[in-house]
C-alpha positions in Angstrom: 23.4 -7.4 -10.1 21.2 -5.2 -12.2 17.5 -5.4 -11.4 14.9 -5.2 -14.1 12.0 -2.8 -14.2 9.6 -5.6 -13.3 11.7 -6.6 -10.3 11.7 -3.1 -9.1 7.9 -2.9 -9.4 7.5 -6.2 -7.5 9.8 -4.9 -4.7 7.7 -1.7 -4.6 4.5 -3.8 -4.4 6.0 -5.8 -1.5 7.0 -2.7 0.4 3.7 -1.1 -0.2 1.8 -4.2 1.0 3.8 -4.1 4.3 2.9 -0.4 4.8 -0.8 -1.1 4.0 -0.9 -3.9 6.6 0.7 -1.8 9.3 -1.7 1.1 8.6 -4.7 -1.2 8.6 -3.6 -2.7 11.9 -3.2 0.8 13.4 -6.6 2.0 12.1 -8.3 -1.0 13.6 -6.5 -0.8 17.0 -8.4 0.1 20.1 -8.1 3.8 21.1 -6.4 4.8 17.8 -9.0 7.5 17.0 -8.5 9.0 20.5 -4.7 8.8 20.1 -4.5 10.6 16.8 -7.7 12.6 16.8 -10.7 12.4 14.5 -9.4 14.6 11.7 -6.0 12.7 11.5 -7.9 9.4 11.6 -10.0 10.5 8.6 -6.9 11.5 6.7 -5.2 8.3 7.5 -8.3 6.4 6.3 -8.1 8.3 3.1 -4.4 7.5 2.8 -5.1 3.8 3.4 -7.7 3.8 0.6 -5.3 5.6 -1.8 -2.6 3.1 -0.9 -4.9 0.2 -1.7 -5.8 1.8 -5.1 -2.1 2.4 -5.8 -1.4 -1.3 -5.0 -4.2 -2.4 -7.3 -2.6 -0.4 -10.2 0.8 -1.9 -9.4 -0.7 -5.4 -9.4 -2.3 -4.8 -12.9 1.0 -3.3 -14.2 3.0 -6.3 -13.0 0.6 -8.8 -14.4 0.6 -7.0 -17.8 4.5 -6.9 -17.8 4.6 -10.6 -16.9 2.4 -11.6 -19.8 4.7 -9.7 -22.2 7.9 -11.5 -21.2 
């Protein structure tokens, strides 16, 4: 079965959401800063924010494509 561009975007959105949730859980877990170090924690926090922004863009693109169907 051939998937459409919209279906691929929706799958990407779903996978990204899972990764965001896992990273959010890790960042909030007790002792995580000590485990990875302050610098890595800051980098992971930046990565989390970038992932959230990326997901927002995916959400907008998906909504736009849905309205054009």
